[in-house]
Structures are given as structure tokens and as C-alpha cells.
N, C-alpha and C positions, 0 to 999 in steps of 0.2 A: 400336377397332371398324370405323372407317372403311376401314382396310386390309382387315380381313375382307370388308367389303362389297364392295370392288372386286375381291377374289380370286373371290369367289362369284358375281358378276354379269358378268365379263368373260370372253371365250373364252380369251384367253392369260394370264389373271390367275394362276392357279397356276403356270404355267411361268415368266413373269416375276418372280413373288415368290420362287420357290425360287433363281431365277438371282441375284436381288439378295441373298438371304440368304446364299449361298454366297460372293458378292463380300465381304459384310460380314466374314465369317469368315475368309477365305483369308488366311494371312501376317499375321494381325493379332495384335499382341503387347499390345494395350491391353485389360487386363482389364475395365475398365468398360464398353467397347463390347461386349466379348463377352458380358458378363453381360446387358447390354440387349437384345443379339441373341437370346440364349437366351430371355429372357422373352418377347420378340416371337414366336418360334417356338412357344412353348407356348401362347400366346394364339391363335394361328392354328391349332394343332391341335386346340384345343378348339371352336373356332367355325367352321371352314372345312370344305368338304365333301370327300368321298373323293377328288376330282380333286387337291386340295392334298396330302392326307394319303398318298395313294399314291406321290407323287414324294418326299416327305421320307423315307419308310421304305425307299428304294431305298438299295442298297450305295453307289451313286455319291455320294450325300449323306451318309449314316451314316459309312461308312468314310473317304472322302476329305476330308470337312469336319469332322465332329464328332470322330471319334477321334484324328485329327491333332492336335486341340488338347490331347490327353492326353500328348502328346510333352512330355518334362522342359523341353525348350528354351523352351516357353511358360510356364513357371512358373506355371501357374494355382493359385489357392488351392484348398484342399481342397474348400471348399463348391461352388465352380464345377466341379470334376471330378465330384464326386458328382452334381451336377444333370445332367450330361451321361450319366453312368452309368444314373441313374434314367429318363432318356428313353428310352435304348435298352432298358432292362429293361421299362418299361411297354409301349412301342410293340410290343414283340416278343410280347405277349400278345394282340395283335389290336385291332381297331376294329370297331364296327357299320357296316354297309354294305358288307361284302364286300371290304375293303381287304386286298390281299395283302401280308403281312408275312413272307413266306418270307425275304427278303433280310436283313431286320433281324434276323430271329431267327437266321440263319446268322452274322451278325457277333457277335451276344450268345453263341452257342454258342462261337464261336472265340475270344472274350475270356475265357470261363470256362475253356476248355482251356488258355489261356496263364497262368491263375493270377490274373486281375484279380479283385479283391474288390469286389462291389457292394455298396453300402450298403443296409441294411435299414431300413424306415420305422419311426419311432417308435411308430407304433400297432401295428404288427406285433410290436415288441419288447415293448410294454406287454401285449399280449394273450398273448405266450408266457410272461412273468412271472406273469400271473394263473392261467394254466393249469398252471404248474409243480407238480408233486407235491413234498411234502416228505419223503415216504419212498421211497427208490430201491427198485427191484424186487429180489429175491433172486437173479436170474439175468441174464445178458447175453446177447441175442440174437446168434446168429452171422452173419457177413456173407455166407458162401458161398450162402446161400439165393437171392440175387438173381441168381446165374449161372444159375438154371434157365431163363431167358428171354432170355439173351444169346447171339445168334448168333455166327458167325466174323465178324472184322473185314471191311470193305469190302463188306458186305452190309446190306440193309434187311429189316424184318419188319413185318408187320402182325398185331397181337396179336388173338388171339379172345377172346370174352368171359371165358372161363375163366382165361386167363393174366392178363387186366386185373385181375380179381378178386384172384388171387394176388398180383400185383405191389402193388395197393392195400393189401392185408393186410401185406406185407412193408415197405412203406413207412410204415405206422402204427407198425411196430416201430422203423424208423429214428426217426421223430418222437419216440417215448418215449425212446430213447437221448438224443437232443438235449435233452429237457426234464429228464432225470435229470442229465445233465452241467451244464445251467445250474443246476439247484437245488444240486449239491454246491459248484459254484465260488461260488454266492452265501453259502452256509453256511459257507465255510472261508476263511480268510485266511492269507497266508504268514506262517509263524512260530507259528500256533497251530491246525494243521491236525489232523483226526481221521485216525488212520492208516487205519482201515477205509475211510472215505471216499475217501481217496487211493488205495488199492489198486483199489478199484472204478473210479474215475476213470480210472486208467491203462488198466484193460480197455476201458473205453467208448472212450477215445481211439483205441486200436488199432483196435478194431472199426469205429469211425466212418471212420477212414482207408481200411479195406478196402471199407465199404460206399459211399463217396464214388467210389472207383475203378469198381466196378460200375455205379454211376449215371451216370457219365460215358460209360462204354460203351454204356448203354442210350441215352443222349441222341443219340449219334451214328446209331443205327440204326432207332430206333422211329419209325413213321409213324402217329402218334396225336396229335393236337393237345392234347387235353385230358390226357393221359398225359405229353406233353413239359412242358406248363406245370407239372403237379405235381413231375415229376422236378427241374426249374429251382429251384422253390421249396424243395424238400427239400435240394437242393445247396446253396443258400444259406444255409439254416439249419444244415447240416453245417459250412459255412465258418465261420460265426459261432461255433458252438461249439467247433470245432478252434482257432480263434484265440484264443477266451477261455482254453483250457487251456493253449496254448502262452505266452500273456501271463502266466498264473498261475506257470507252472514259471520264466519268466524272472525274476518278481518273488521266486520262493523262491530262486533262485540268488544274485540281488543281495542278499537279506537274508543269505544264509549269508557272502558275501563281506563285507558290512559287519560282521557279528558277529566274524568272523575277524580284520578289520583292528582292530576295537575291543580284542580280546583281545590282539593283538600289542602294540597301543599301551599297553594296561594293564599288561603283563608288562614292557615296557621301563621304563614310570614306576616300577613296584615296584623293579625291579633298580636304577635310578637312585637312587631313595631310599635302599636299602640301603647303596650306596656312599657317599652323602652322610652318612649317619649313623654311618659308622664312625669310631672316635676316631683323631686325627691325632697321630702321634709327632713331637715337637718335639725338635731336636738341642739339647744344652746350650751356652749362650753362655759365653765366658770374660769375666769382668767384672774390671775393673780396679780395686783399692781406691781410695776417694777421696783418702787420705792418701800415696798413692804418686805420684810425680812422674813423668809421663811425659816421657821423653827427647825432647828437642827435635831437629828434623832440622837437619843441618848446613847454615849459610848458604852461599850462593855469592858473596855480596858480599864483597869484600877488606876487610881492617882492620875487620871487626865483632868 
């Protein structure tokens, strides 16, 4: 907290602090030092004012310092990578005090478009499980509805209240899809699946993929902070559901391969046992009677 007091009470405190943090992170391969630096950043972001926060959320620090740590050459453990991603996600949602978060939001959206998977919070996952309906709906909403507010690429739009209301309604439909997918995945295990559930799950997966594409299009062009925050959250929920389905199908395939290998091994053993149990034909051996003298071989020694 002494560090935060210095940052808050000195004129160059925020600038000097960010400079020192960048120096500690830059080209640092020591995981322990990186972890401690991230903890220091977190503490300062929570206890320092807008002057410090506005410097941290600049692209210069986010992209050139934090995102670089995600490069495989740093071999950061998954928990440290997730912490960095959580910083970017949380900061992109804004701060009190009028801090400009446009640059960190730009980095966040760029990472999303590149396919980076942001970790979901445990509390959010627990809430989603509690709210998951046990009975899937009888119909699957179609994705193209979201295209009603998507303009041509390389342009921006400001949604009118009617469009925002329609978009929220359609996003509620997407959230329902996510909850249903989660419910089906929890109620089925590879090897003991319900056929009807799997059929619905495949439709939901295809629809979710289409919806995600439209959400990504909207994220690029919509100029409404509240809408952008909701689109980001829905997109992450879709990512988690899609990843869950793909993991489920991989486990299905792995189980099928295991069963196939076991069946082949069983057939091989059965065939081997059948061969071993077949009667063996013995050739008749010639036996010399005991009372018949066996001729001796001629000796090579002379005079014998």
C-alpha cells in the first residue's frame, strides 16, 4: 500500500510506476517475478486513481507488455496466462472516474477475433449451472435473425432503442441455446448418450457457430458501450458451450477407438485360443525291440 500512496501523492508517480512495471516485465522469463509483478499491478489498479489506471489500459502497456507474455517462448503456466487474460477482459469493461478504456477494449476484441479463449469466472460458471433448465426447448432459434442489424463491413452504426430492444431479445435466445447445450452436455456422457439429445445438440452447435459469427460482426461496428459489453459476454458464453461440445465429441471418438481396439484384441485372443486348442498330429516313431541287438558302428582303430 505504500507504493500506492507514492503513486497517488506524487506528480510523476503514475508515469514512473508504469515505467518500472514495464521494465520488470520486459523480456523476463522468471515466472515467479512475473507473477509477483502481476499481483502488484492488480493491487495498484484497485487502489490507485484514474491517472495510473489510464496509463495501464493504454495499448502501449497492454499489447507491448502483457500480451507479449502470452507468447509460447515465455512458457508461462496456464494460471498466469489466464490472469493476464482476465485483466484485459475486466479492464475493457471500464472503470469509475472516466478512464478511457477504448484501447484495451480494442486489444480485447482483437484477441477475440484471433480465437483467444478467455477464461470464465468460477462464479459465473456456477450461476450458469444453477440457471440451466433441465428440459430443452422443442425448437431451436435460427441464427440469421441477428443479421437484421449488421451493416456492411468497414462501417459503424449507432443503434436506435428499437434495434437495441430487438438485439437484446435475440441475445436472450442465444443465452437460452447456451444453457440448453450445457444441460445436455451435463446429462450425457460418451458411451451412454440419448439419441434425441445428441440430435438436438448437433443443431444447437451449428446454430451457435452461426450466431457467433454474427456477434463478431456486430462487435466490430456497434458504437454502444453497454451493447458491446453484453455482446462480449455472450460471445464468451458461446465459446465455452462450443468448446464443451467439441470436447464431448472428441471423447466420443476416443471411446469408439478404444472399443474398436478392445474388440480387435478380443478377436485376436479368441482366434489364438482356437489354434492352441486344436489336436496336434504326432508322427509314429519307430521303436527297436529290446531283445534285438543294435549293430555297432565299425571302429576306426586298427587291430580291434
